[in-house]
Structure formats: structure tokens, C-alpha cells
N, C-alpha and C positions, 0 to 999 in steps of 0.2 A: 370510870376513873374516880369519880367522887362518891360512889356508893360506899356504904359503911364497910362491907367486906373488903373492897379494894383499898380503901383508905387505912384499914387496920393491918394491912400487909406489913410484917416487920422488916421487909427488905427495901422499903421505900419510906421516905420521910413524909408524914401526913401533912396535908395542907388544910385539913378540916380542924376546927378548934375543938370539936367534941371527941377527937381521937387523940389519945396520949402519944407523945413521941416515944421512940425506942428508949429502953432503960439507959440512963446515963446521958441523955440529951435533953436540952431545954426545948420549949415550944419555939416554933419558927419565928414568932414575933419578938423573941428575946435575943435573937442574933442580930448583929449589926449588918443587915442586908439592905442595900439601897439600890433599887433597879436603875435609878438615874445615874448612879456612879458606874454601874456595870455598862450601861449604854455609852457613857463617856469613855470608858476603858476600851470598848469594842471599836469606837471611832478612831482610836489611836492605833492604826494598823501597824506601825513600826513597833510599838510596844508589844502588841499581840504576837507579831512574828518573832520577836526576841524571846518571848515566853515560850512560844511553840518550839523554837529551836532548842531552848534549854531543856524542855521536857523530852524532846527527841534524843538529846545527848544523854540524859539521865536514864530513860526507860525504853528507848528505841522508837522507831517510827510507828505511826498509826497503822493498824492492820484491820482488815475486815471491811464490811459494807458501810458506806457513809450513812449516818443516821438521817441525813437529809434526802436519801434516795430510797425508793421502794424496790424490793426484789422483783425480778421479772416473773 
């Protein structure tokens, strides 16, 4: 995952500092991302469920295998 060929994949955002982001994007540390804010958001289950319901109304229900489960 962290190897140079994998990190250079244009279909994913690189987490390595020695790999440039896709054209038109800033490096990951230039975005206002705060893991502690995300954790606080996830603890507010009512807010998460409201957002989930909004996405389902806009784009439809989730389909496919859960990313948290492995295929048999």
C-alpha cells in the first residue's frame, strides 16, 4: 500500500509526501482535515444518521458488499 508504485496510482490520493497529488489537487496536509473532528462527528450518531438519510434520498440506498466484511 505504501510502496512507490501503489502510492503513485492516479486513482487514489497519495499519503506519501514524496508522491505528488493528482493534477489540480493540493497535498493532503494543505487540506483542513482533522481526525479528532471526524471522531467527534462519528460519535454524534443522530447527525450521522441524518446525513446518511440525506444521501439515500439524493443518490439511493447503499448497494453491494459492506467494506467491513470479507467475501466468503
